[in-house]
MARGU-673646 format. One record per atom (N, C-alpha, C): residue in one letter; x, y, z; atom name; residue number from 0. Coordinates in pm, whole numbers, m for minus. Layout:
<rest=A, X=X, Y=Y, Z=Z, atom=CA, nr=NUM>
...
***
This chain:
<rest=Q, X=2068, Y=m4, Z=732, atom=N, nr=0>
<rest=Q, X=1990, Y=80, Z=606, atom=CA, nr=0>
<rest=Q, X=1847, Y=23, Z=609, atom=C, nr=0>
<rest=V, X=1766, Y=126, Z=605, atom=N, nr=1>
<rest=V, X=1615, Y=80, Z=604, atom=CA, nr=1>
<rest=V, X=1573, Y=67, Z=451, atom=C, nr=1>
<rest=Q, X=1505, Y=m37, Z=427, atom=N, nr=2>
<rest=Q, X=1438, Y=m66, Z=287, atom=CA, nr=2>
<rest=Q, X=1311, Y=m102, Z=299, atom=C, nr=2>
<rest=V, X=1215, Y=m62, Z=223, atom=N, nr=3>
<rest=V, X=1088, Y=m116, Z=221, atom=CA, nr=3>
<rest=V, X=1057, Y=m188, Z=97, atom=C, nr=3>
<rest=V, X=985, Y=m302, Z=91, atom=N, nr=4>
<rest=V, X=975, Y=m381, Z=m40, atom=CA, nr=4>
<rest=V, X=846, Y=m424, Z=m67, atom=C, nr=4>
<rest=E, X=772, Y=m400, Z=m156, atom=N, nr=5>
<rest=E, X=636, Y=m431, Z=m190, atom=CA, nr=5>
<rest=E, X=631, Y=m559, Z=m266, atom=C, nr=5>
<rest=S, X=509, Y=m641, Z=m257, atom=N, nr=6>
<rest=S, X=493, Y=m725, Z=m327, atom=CA, nr=6>
<rest=S, X=336, Y=m759, Z=m349, atom=C, nr=6>
<rest=G, X=309, Y=m854, Z=m429, atom=N, nr=7>
<rest=G, X=155, Y=m904, Z=m432, atom=CA, nr=7>
<rest=G, X=84, Y=m840, Z=m551, atom=C, nr=7>
<rest=G, X=152, Y=m762, Z=m641, atom=N, nr=8>
<rest=G, X=61, Y=m698, Z=m737, atom=CA, nr=8>
<rest=G, X=38, Y=m816, Z=m853, atom=C, nr=8>
<rest=G, X=m36, Y=m780, Z=m951, atom=N, nr=9>
<rest=G, X=m69, Y=m861, Z=m1051, atom=CA, nr=9>
<rest=G, X=m171, Y=m835, Z=m1145, atom=C, nr=9>
<rest=L, X=m211, Y=m920, Z=m1212, atom=N, nr=10>
<rest=L, X=m342, Y=m884, Z=m1306, atom=CA, nr=10>
<rest=L, X=m472, Y=m954, Z=m1244, atom=C, nr=10>
<rest=V, X=m576, Y=m884, Z=m1239, atom=N, nr=11>
<rest=V, X=m719, Y=m946, Z=m1192, atom=CA, nr=11>
<rest=V, X=m809, Y=m886, Z=m1267, atom=C, nr=11>
<rest=Q, X=m935, Y=m972, Z=m1271, atom=N, nr=12>
<rest=Q, X=m1045, Y=m915, Z=m1324, atom=CA, nr=12>
<rest=Q, X=m1133, Y=m814, Z=m1255, atom=C, nr=12>
<rest=P, X=m1209, Y=m736, Z=m1312, atom=N, nr=13>
<rest=P, X=m1298, Y=m641, Z=m1216, atom=CA, nr=13>
<rest=P, X=m1373, Y=m721, Z=m1142, atom=C, nr=13>
<rest=G, X=m1389, Y=m659, Z=m1000, atom=N, nr=14>
<rest=G, X=m1456, Y=m741, Z=m900, atom=CA, nr=14>
<rest=G, X=m1381, Y=m846, Z=m835, atom=C, nr=14>
<rest=G, X=m1250, Y=m855, Z=m864, atom=N, nr=15>
<rest=G, X=m1151, Y=m948, Z=m793, atom=CA, nr=15>
<rest=G, X=m1085, Y=m884, Z=m695, atom=C, nr=15>
<rest=S, X=m995, Y=m944, Z=m622, atom=N, nr=16>
<rest=S, X=m915, Y=m918, Z=m502, atom=CA, nr=16>
<rest=S, X=m775, Y=m942, Z=m516, atom=C, nr=16>
<rest=L, X=m696, Y=m846, Z=m439, atom=N, nr=17>
<rest=L, X=m556, Y=m873, Z=m425, atom=CA, nr=17>
<rest=L, X=m525, Y=m832, Z=m305, atom=C, nr=17>
<rest=R, X=m399, Y=m893, Z=m245, atom=N, nr=18>
<rest=R, X=m340, Y=m843, Z=m123, atom=CA, nr=18>
<rest=R, X=m198, Y=m806, Z=m141, atom=C, nr=18>
<rest=L, X=m162, Y=m671, Z=m118, atom=N, nr=19>
<rest=L, X=m29, Y=m645, Z=m126, atom=CA, nr=19>
<rest=L, X=38, Y=m630, Z=2, atom=C, nr=19>
<rest=S, X=154, Y=m658, Z=6, atom=N, nr=20>
<rest=S, X=243, Y=m663, Z=119, atom=CA, nr=20>
<rest=S, X=353, Y=m572, Z=110, atom=C, nr=20>
<rest=C, X=402, Y=m515, Z=239, atom=N, nr=21>
<rest=C, X=499, Y=m430, Z=228, atom=CA, nr=21>
<rest=C, X=599, Y=m468, Z=342, atom=C, nr=21>
<rest=V, X=739, Y=m526, Z=307, atom=N, nr=22>
<rest=V, X=800, Y=m568, Z=435, atom=CA, nr=22>
<rest=V, X=909, Y=m458, Z=456, atom=C, nr=22>
<rest=T, X=938, Y=m416, Z=580, atom=N, nr=23>
<rest=T, X=1044, Y=m349, Z=617, atom=CA, nr=23>
<rest=T, X=1173, Y=m399, Z=661, atom=C, nr=23>
<rest=F, X=1286, Y=m368, Z=607, atom=N, nr=24>
<rest=F, X=1424, Y=m418, Z=658, atom=CA, nr=24>
<rest=F, X=1500, Y=m312, Z=704, atom=C, nr=24>
<rest=G, X=1566, Y=m358, Z=816, atom=N, nr=25>
<rest=G, X=1659, Y=m258, Z=873, atom=CA, nr=25>
<rest=G, X=1602, Y=m167, Z=986, atom=C, nr=25>
<rest=S, X=1479, Y=m191, Z=1025, atom=N, nr=26>
<rest=S, X=1388, Y=m109, Z=1127, atom=CA, nr=26>
<rest=S, X=1265, Y=m185, Z=1155, atom=C, nr=26>
<rest=T, X=1220, Y=m156, Z=1265, atom=N, nr=27>
<rest=T, X=1092, Y=m198, Z=1298, atom=CA, nr=27>
<rest=T, X=1005, Y=m108, Z=1242, atom=C, nr=27>
<rest=N, X=879, Y=m143, Z=1199, atom=N, nr=28>
<rest=N, X=792, Y=m42, Z=1151, atom=CA, nr=28>
<rest=N, X=665, Y=m3, Z=1235, atom=C, nr=28>
<rest=I, X=653, Y=m80, Z=1343, atom=N, nr=29>
<rest=I, X=523, Y=m70, Z=1410, atom=CA, nr=29>
<rest=I, X=516, Y=64, Z=1472, atom=C, nr=29>
<rest=L, X=618, Y=136, Z=1497, atom=N, nr=30>
<rest=L, X=601, Y=266, Z=1570, atom=CA, nr=30>
<rest=L, X=581, Y=378, Z=1464, atom=C, nr=30>
<rest=Y, X=610, Y=361, Z=1342, atom=N, nr=31>
<rest=Y, X=601, Y=466, Z=1252, atom=CA, nr=31>
<rest=Y, X=476, Y=473, Z=1155, atom=C, nr=31>
<rest=P, X=439, Y=591, Z=1116, atom=N, nr=32>
<rest=P, X=328, Y=615, Z=1013, atom=CA, nr=32>
<rest=P, X=378, Y=553, Z=870, atom=C, nr=32>
<rest=M, X=290, Y=496, Z=818, atom=N, nr=33>
<rest=M, X=316, Y=405, Z=700, atom=CA, nr=33>
<rest=M, X=179, Y=446, Z=592, atom=C, nr=33>
<rest=G, X=203, Y=423, Z=473, atom=N, nr=34>
<rest=G, X=86, Y=439, Z=376, atom=CA, nr=34>
<rest=G, X=112, Y=359, Z=255, atom=C, nr=34>
<rest=W, X=17, Y=365, Z=180, atom=N, nr=35>
<rest=W, X=4, Y=298, Z=47, atom=CA, nr=35>
<rest=W, X=m39, Y=426, Z=m52, atom=C, nr=35>
<rest=Y, X=68, Y=427, Z=m148, atom=N, nr=36>
<rest=Y, X=23, Y=523, Z=m283, atom=CA, nr=36>
<rest=Y, X=21, Y=454, Z=m395, atom=C, nr=36>
<rest=R, X=m36, Y=540, Z=m483, atom=N, nr=37>
<rest=R, X=m55, Y=461, Z=m624, atom=CA, nr=37>
<rest=R, X=m37, Y=579, Z=m731, atom=C, nr=37>
<rest=Q, X=9, Y=522, Z=m846, atom=N, nr=38>
<rest=Q, X=34, Y=628, Z=m959, atom=CA, nr=38>
<rest=Q, X=m25, Y=541, Z=m1092, atom=C, nr=38>
<rest=A, X=m112, Y=602, Z=m1151, atom=N, nr=39>
<rest=A, X=m151, Y=538, Z=m1282, atom=CA, nr=39>
<rest=A, X=m74, Y=612, Z=m1377, atom=C, nr=39>
<rest=P, X=m78, Y=575, Z=m1506, atom=N, nr=40>
<rest=P, X=8, Y=634, Z=m1621, atom=CA, nr=40>
<rest=P, X=m70, Y=775, Z=m1637, atom=C, nr=40>
<rest=G, X=33, Y=880, Z=m1654, atom=N, nr=41>
<rest=G, X=m20, Y=1003, Z=m1677, atom=CA, nr=41>
<rest=G, X=m102, Y=1087, Z=m1577, atom=C, nr=41>
<rest=K, X=m80, Y=1041, Z=m1447, atom=N, nr=42>
<rest=K, X=m146, Y=1079, Z=m1325, atom=CA, nr=42>
<rest=K, X=m45, Y=1111, Z=m1214, atom=C, nr=42>
<rest=Q, X=m79, Y=1183, Z=m1134, atom=N, nr=43>
<rest=Q, X=14, Y=1212, Z=m1011, atom=CA, nr=43>
<rest=Q, X=m10, Y=1116, Z=m926, atom=C, nr=43>
<rest=R, X=101, Y=1090, Z=m851, atom=N, nr=44>
<rest=R, X=92, Y=973, Z=m737, atom=CA, nr=44>
<rest=R, X=1, Y=1028, Z=m629, atom=C, nr=44>
<rest=E, X=m99, Y=945, Z=m578, atom=N, nr=45>
<rest=E, X=m199, Y=984, Z=m469, atom=CA, nr=45>
<rest=E, X=m174, Y=880, Z=m355, atom=C, nr=45>
<rest=R, X=m225, Y=918, Z=m238, atom=N, nr=46>
<rest=R, X=m219, Y=851, Z=m116, atom=CA, nr=46>
<rest=R, X=m358, Y=796, Z=m126, atom=C, nr=46>
<rest=V, X=m343, Y=661, Z=m108, atom=N, nr=47>
<rest=V, X=m464, Y=559, Z=m96, atom=CA, nr=47>
<rest=V, X=m513, Y=527, Z=43, atom=C, nr=47>
<rest=A, X=m411, Y=494, Z=138, atom=N, nr=48>
<rest=A, X=m441, Y=439, Z=260, atom=CA, nr=48>
<rest=A, X=m330, Y=491, Z=359, atom=C, nr=48>
<rest=G, X=m345, Y=511, Z=480, atom=N, nr=49>
<rest=G, X=m237, Y=534, Z=573, atom=CA, nr=49>
<rest=G, X=m260, Y=476, Z=708, atom=C, nr=49>
<rest=I, X=m179, Y=436, Z=784, atom=N, nr=50>
<rest=I, X=m185, Y=377, Z=915, atom=CA, nr=50>
<rest=I, X=m98, Y=447, Z=1014, atom=C, nr=50>
<rest=S, X=m127, Y=499, Z=1119, atom=N, nr=51>
<rest=S, X=m44, Y=574, Z=1214, atom=CA, nr=51>
<rest=S, X=30, Y=475, Z=1284, atom=C, nr=51>
<rest=G, X=133, Y=538, Z=1377, atom=N, nr=52>
<rest=G, X=199, Y=445, Z=1465, atom=CA, nr=52>
<rest=G, X=98, Y=386, Z=1567, atom=C, nr=52>
<rest=G, X=5, Y=456, Z=1597, atom=N, nr=53>
<rest=G, X=m89, Y=402, Z=1687, atom=CA, nr=53>
<rest=G, X=m229, Y=320, Z=1632, atom=C, nr=53>
<rest=G, X=m196, Y=294, Z=1508, atom=N, nr=54>
<rest=G, X=m297, Y=216, Z=1434, atom=CA, nr=54>
<rest=G, X=m421, Y=283, Z=1373, atom=C, nr=54>
<rest=I, X=m422, Y=403, Z=1384, atom=N, nr=55>
<rest=I, X=m539, Y=462, Z=1321, atom=CA, nr=55>
<rest=I, X=m509, Y=460, Z=1170, atom=C, nr=55>
<rest=T, X=m644, Y=451, Z=1097, atom=N, nr=56>
<rest=T, X=m631, Y=418, Z=951, atom=CA, nr=56>
<rest=T, X=m719, Y=523, Z=877, atom=C, nr=56>
<rest=D, X=m664, Y=558, Z=758, atom=N, nr=57>
<rest=D, X=m743, Y=652, Z=686, atom=CA, nr=57>
<rest=D, X=m748, Y=601, Z=547, atom=C, nr=57>
<rest=Y, X=m833, Y=660, Z=466, atom=N, nr=58>
<rest=Y, X=m853, Y=611, Z=317, atom=CA, nr=58>
<rest=Y, X=m872, Y=713, Z=227, atom=C, nr=58>
<rest=V, X=m857, Y=733, Z=104, atom=N, nr=59>
<rest=V, X=m892, Y=809, Z=0, atom=CA, nr=59>
<rest=V, X=m1044, Y=762, Z=m8, atom=C, nr=59>
<rest=D, X=m1137, Y=851, Z=m53, atom=N, nr=60>
<rest=D, X=m1277, Y=832, Z=m64, atom=CA, nr=60>
<rest=D, X=m1302, Y=717, Z=m176, atom=C, nr=60>
<rest=S, X=m1212, Y=709, Z=m280, atom=N, nr=61>
<rest=S, X=m1246, Y=620, Z=m389, atom=CA, nr=61>
<rest=S, X=m1229, Y=482, Z=m355, atom=C, nr=61>
<rest=V, X=m1164, Y=450, Z=m240, atom=N, nr=62>
<rest=V, X=m1125, Y=316, Z=m204, atom=CA, nr=62>
<rest=V, X=m1208, Y=285, Z=m69, atom=C, nr=62>
<rest=K, X=m1254, Y=372, Z=1, atom=N, nr=63>
<rest=K, X=m1342, Y=328, Z=125, atom=CA, nr=63>
<rest=K, X=m1446, Y=218, Z=102, atom=C, nr=63>
<rest=G, X=m1436, Y=119, Z=193, atom=N, nr=64>
<rest=G, X=m1520, Y=27, Z=201, atom=CA, nr=64>
<rest=G, X=m1477, Y=m85, Z=101, atom=C, nr=64>
<rest=R, X=m1371, Y=m75, Z=23, atom=N, nr=65>
<rest=R, X=m1324, Y=m185, Z=m62, atom=CA, nr=65>
<rest=R, X=m1170, Y=m217, Z=m18, atom=C, nr=65>
<rest=F, X=m1090, Y=m118, Z=16, atom=N, nr=66>
<rest=F, X=m960, Y=m155, Z=67, atom=CA, nr=66>
<rest=F, X=m940, Y=m143, Z=229, atom=C, nr=66>
<rest=T, X=m849, Y=m231, Z=270, atom=N, nr=67>
<rest=T, X=m838, Y=m241, Z=409, atom=CA, nr=67>
<rest=T, X=m655, Y=m230, Z=438, atom=C, nr=67>
<rest=I, X=m631, Y=m141, Z=511, atom=N, nr=68>
<rest=I, X=m488, Y=m125, Z=528, atom=CA, nr=68>
<rest=I, X=m469, Y=m196, Z=675, atom=C, nr=68>
<rest=S, X=m359, Y=m286, Z=703, atom=N, nr=69>
<rest=S, X=m305, Y=m329, Z=831, atom=CA, nr=69>
<rest=S, X=m156, Y=m352, Z=836, atom=C, nr=69>
<rest=R, X=m122, Y=m387, Z=946, atom=N, nr=70>
<rest=R, X=15, Y=m430, Z=969, atom=CA, nr=70>
<rest=R, X=16, Y=m534, Z=1085, atom=C, nr=70>
<rest=D, X=131, Y=m618, Z=1054, atom=N, nr=71>
<rest=D, X=167, Y=m729, Z=1146, atom=CA, nr=71>
<rest=D, X=315, Y=m679, Z=1213, atom=C, nr=71>
<rest=G, X=290, Y=m646, Z=1328, atom=N, nr=72>
<rest=G, X=442, Y=m601, Z=1399, atom=CA, nr=72>
<rest=G, X=544, Y=m708, Z=1404, atom=C, nr=72>
<rest=A, X=487, Y=m837, Z=1440, atom=N, nr=73>
<rest=A, X=593, Y=m954, Z=1439, atom=CA, nr=73>
<rest=A, X=642, Y=m973, Z=1314, atom=C, nr=73>
<rest=K, X=575, Y=m948, Z=1198, atom=N, nr=74>
<rest=K, X=639, Y=m983, Z=1068, atom=CA, nr=74>
<rest=K, X=691, Y=m848, Z=997, atom=C, nr=74>
<rest=N, X=685, Y=m727, Z=1073, atom=N, nr=75>
<rest=N, X=735, Y=m610, Z=1021, atom=CA, nr=75>
<rest=N, X=679, Y=m584, Z=879, atom=C, nr=75>
<rest=T, X=558, Y=m606, Z=861, atom=N, nr=76>
<rest=T, X=487, Y=m610, Z=722, atom=CA, nr=76>
<rest=T, X=357, Y=m536, Z=737, atom=C, nr=76>
<rest=M, X=327, Y=m442, Z=643, atom=N, nr=77>
<rest=M, X=215, Y=m382, Z=620, atom=CA, nr=77>
<rest=M, X=148, Y=m445, Z=496, atom=C, nr=77>
<rest=Y, X=11, Y=m443, Z=513, atom=N, nr=78>
<rest=Y, X=m83, Y=m503, Z=398, atom=CA, nr=78>
<rest=Y, X=m175, Y=m399, Z=344, atom=C, nr=78>
<rest=L, X=m213, Y=m431, Z=230, atom=N, nr=79>
<rest=L, X=m343, Y=m357, Z=164, atom=CA, nr=79>
<rest=L, X=m435, Y=m462, Z=89, atom=C, nr=79>
<rest=Q, X=m541, Y=m499, Z=164, atom=N, nr=80>
<rest=Q, X=m620, Y=m577, Z=94, atom=CA, nr=80>
<rest=Q, X=m716, Y=m507, Z=22, atom=C, nr=80>
<rest=M, X=m731, Y=m558, Z=m116, atom=N, nr=81>
<rest=M, X=m807, Y=m480, Z=m213, atom=CA, nr=81>
<rest=M, X=m911, Y=m566, Z=m258, atom=C, nr=81>
<rest=N, X=m1046, Y=m539, Z=m247, atom=N, nr=82>
<rest=N, X=m1150, Y=m604, Z=m283, atom=CA, nr=82>
<rest=N, X=m1227, Y=m527, Z=m385, atom=C, nr=82>
<rest=S, X=m1325, Y=m581, Z=m450, atom=N, nr=83>
<rest=S, X=m1423, Y=m520, Z=m550, atom=CA, nr=83>
<rest=S, X=m1330, Y=m430, Z=m638, atom=C, nr=83>
<rest=L, X=m1227, Y=m492, Z=m690, atom=N, nr=84>
<rest=L, X=m1128, Y=m399, Z=m778, atom=CA, nr=84>
<rest=L, X=m1196, Y=m348, Z=m906, atom=C, nr=84>
<rest=K, X=m1169, Y=m232, Z=m943, atom=N, nr=85>
<rest=K, X=m1217, Y=m168, Z=m1065, atom=CA, nr=85>
<rest=K, X=m1097, Y=m143, Z=m1158, atom=C, nr=85>
<rest=P, X=m1125, Y=m124, Z=m1281, atom=N, nr=86>
<rest=P, X=m1022, Y=m88, Z=m1382, atom=CA, nr=86>
<rest=P, X=m950, Y=52, Z=m1343, atom=C, nr=86>
<rest=E, X=m1018, Y=137, Z=m1272, atom=N, nr=87>
<rest=E, X=m960, Y=275, Z=m1230, atom=CA, nr=87>
<rest=E, X=m855, Y=249, Z=m1108, atom=C, nr=87>
<rest=D, X=m856, Y=132, Z=m1062, atom=N, nr=88>
<rest=D, X=m765, Y=102, Z=m956, atom=CA, nr=88>
<rest=D, X=m621, Y=40, Z=m1012, atom=C, nr=88>
<rest=T, X=m616, Y=52, Z=m1140, atom=N, nr=89>
<rest=T, X=m491, Y=m1, Z=m1225, atom=CA, nr=89>
<rest=T, X=m401, Y=130, Z=m1191, atom=C, nr=89>
<rest=A, X=m267, Y=66, Z=m1153, atom=N, nr=90>
<rest=A, X=m161, Y=152, Z=m1109, atom=CA, nr=90>
<rest=A, X=m49, Y=96, Z=m1066, atom=C, nr=90>
<rest=I, X=57, Y=169, Z=m1040, atom=N, nr=91>
<rest=I, X=178, Y=103, Z=m959, atom=CA, nr=91>
<rest=I, X=166, Y=153, Z=m824, atom=C, nr=91>
<rest=Y, X=158, Y=54, Z=m733, atom=N, nr=92>
<rest=Y, X=132, Y=69, Z=m583, atom=CA, nr=92>
<rest=Y, X=261, Y=84, Z=m527, atom=C, nr=92>
<rest=Y, X=290, Y=174, Z=m428, atom=N, nr=93>
<rest=Y, X=407, Y=191, Z=m358, atom=CA, nr=93>
<rest=Y, X=360, Y=205, Z=m203, atom=C, nr=93>
<rest=C, X=448, Y=157, Z=m135, atom=N, nr=94>
<rest=C, X=456, Y=180, Z=23, atom=CA, nr=94>
<rest=C, X=551, Y=274, Z=79, atom=C, nr=94>
<rest=K, X=521, Y=357, Z=161, atom=N, nr=95>
<rest=K, X=606, Y=460, Z=247, atom=CA, nr=95>
<rest=K, X=616, Y=433, Z=381, atom=C, nr=95>
<rest=M, X=739, Y=447, Z=428, atom=N, nr=96>
<rest=M, X=730, Y=461, Z=586, atom=CA, nr=96>
<rest=M, X=799, Y=583, Z=608, atom=C, nr=96>
<rest=R, X=757, Y=663, Z=715, atom=N, nr=97>
<rest=R, X=796, Y=770, Z=764, atom=CA, nr=97>
<rest=R, X=867, Y=763, Z=891, atom=C, nr=97>
<rest=K, X=1019, Y=767, Z=892, atom=N, nr=98>
<rest=K, X=1081, Y=752, Z=1027, atom=CA, nr=98>
<rest=K, X=1176, Y=868, Z=1055, atom=C, nr=98>
<rest=M, X=1150, Y=937, Z=1155, atom=N, nr=99>
<rest=M, X=1241, Y=1029, Z=1198, atom=CA, nr=99>
<rest=M, X=1256, Y=1160, Z=1093, atom=C, nr=99>
<rest=G, X=1147, Y=1178, Z=1030, atom=N, nr=100>
<rest=G, X=1144, Y=1265, Z=931, atom=CA, nr=100>
<rest=G, X=1194, Y=1236, Z=798, atom=C, nr=100>
<rest=V, X=1232, Y=1114, Z=758, atom=N, nr=101>
<rest=V, X=1269, Y=1065, Z=664, atom=CA, nr=101>
<rest=V, X=1165, Y=975, Z=584, atom=C, nr=101>
<rest=D, X=1151, Y=984, Z=458, atom=N, nr=102>
<rest=D, X=1045, Y=901, Z=390, atom=CA, nr=102>
<rest=D, X=1121, Y=780, Z=312, atom=C, nr=102>
<rest=Y, X=1076, Y=678, Z=334, atom=N, nr=103>
<rest=Y, X=1135, Y=555, Z=300, atom=CA, nr=103>
<rest=Y, X=1035, Y=477, Z=185, atom=C, nr=103>
<rest=W, X=1082, Y=480, Z=57, atom=N, nr=104>
<rest=W, X=974, Y=434, Z=m53, atom=CA, nr=104>
<rest=W, X=1025, Y=303, Z=m90, atom=C, nr=104>
<rest=G, X=919, Y=215, Z=m130, atom=N, nr=105>
<rest=G, X=957, Y=78, Z=m203, atom=CA, nr=105>
<rest=G, X=952, Y=114, Z=m358, atom=C, nr=105>
<rest=Q, X=986, Y=22, Z=m429, atom=N, nr=106>
<rest=Q, X=1014, Y=18, Z=m576, atom=CA, nr=106>
<rest=Q, X=883, Y=17, Z=m643, atom=C, nr=106>
<rest=G, X=797, Y=m25, Z=m560, atom=N, nr=107>
<rest=G, X=643, Y=m19, Z=m635, atom=CA, nr=107>
<rest=G, X=610, Y=m176, Z=m701, atom=C, nr=107>
<rest=T, X=470, Y=m210, Z=m694, atom=N, nr=108>
<rest=T, X=432, Y=m317, Z=m752, atom=CA, nr=108>
<rest=T, X=310, Y=m291, Z=m845, atom=C, nr=108>
<rest=Q, X=325, Y=m352, Z=m965, atom=N, nr=109>
<rest=Q, X=218, Y=m328, Z=m1056, atom=CA, nr=109>
<rest=Q, X=63, Y=m378, Z=m1026, atom=C, nr=109>
<rest=V, X=m34, Y=m310, Z=m1029, atom=N, nr=110>
<rest=V, X=m175, Y=m377, Z=m1013, atom=CA, nr=110>
<rest=V, X=m251, Y=m350, Z=m1134, atom=C, nr=110>
<rest=T, X=m295, Y=m436, Z=m1206, atom=N, nr=111>
<rest=T, X=m361, Y=m428, Z=m1338, atom=CA, nr=111>
<rest=T, X=m520, Y=m490, Z=m1325, atom=C, nr=111>
<rest=V, X=m600, Y=m414, Z=m1348, atom=N, nr=112>
<rest=V, X=m754, Y=m465, Z=m1336, atom=CA, nr=112>
<rest=V, X=m808, Y=m456, Z=m1469, atom=C, nr=112>
<rest=S, X=m831, Y=m571, Z=m1525, atom=N, nr=113>
<rest=S, X=m864, Y=m576, Z=m1663, atom=CA, nr=113>
<rest=S, X=m947, Y=m706, Z=m1690, atom=C, nr=113>
<rest=S, X=m1038, Y=m709, Z=m1772, atom=N, nr=114>
<rest=S, X=m1099, Y=m833, Z=m1826, atom=CA, nr=114>
<rest=S, X=m1037, Y=m880, Z=m1950, atom=C, nr=114>
***
């Protein structure tokens, strides 16, 4: 059974940094497209960053230059390095892996940016 589990969220001051992790259980993740999404209170879930099976990355405009998505195949883990955080980055962050037409979502990790 495939599971994806996020961690690394927390409370950080504006301008600070966090690194989120997403571990995949029950499957290797290196071959499959994965992404980070976020949902703020009262807003729709939005795609923040993605990484293809070939390692090509993309970002929503609001995080370009501040966030970096990457993954370590040996650890079956995907990361989201978030720098220069802003209050508007506050949300629950989810990771998703798409394998054989099925989307596997994690339970989410809360990121709060506040002074």
